[in-house]
Residue, then its C-alpha position, 0 to 999 in steps of 0.5 A: m493629286h489634291l482634291e478639295t471640297d466643302r464639308i457637309h453634315t449628314s444624318k447617316s451613320q458611319s457604317e451607312l457612309f462606309d457602305f455607300l462610299r465603297d461601292g463605285r456605282n454610287y460615285k456617279g451621284l457625287m460627280p460634278d455635272h461636267a463629268h462624263v462617267l465611263e464605267a461604274e462597277e462595284t469596285t471601280f469607277k472611271f470618269v473624265l472631267k472637261g480638260m483633264p485626262e481619264a481618271s480611274l479609281a479602284l477599291k483595293e482595300a476597305t477598313p471600316y472606321p472603328c466605332 
């Protein structure tokens, strides 16, 4: 699967973004309006997009970007 989106700039530090993105509960706010969130836990995120099958994400490993 290939996902593509616009690039954005943020004032958050790399460590703040790393902490935010490794928590599946934060992905609710990143999904488009037509997404239906089925489950959002610390290490898993399950959702459905209109016209597509259910998708699940699970955090297996997290390595911070070296500063």
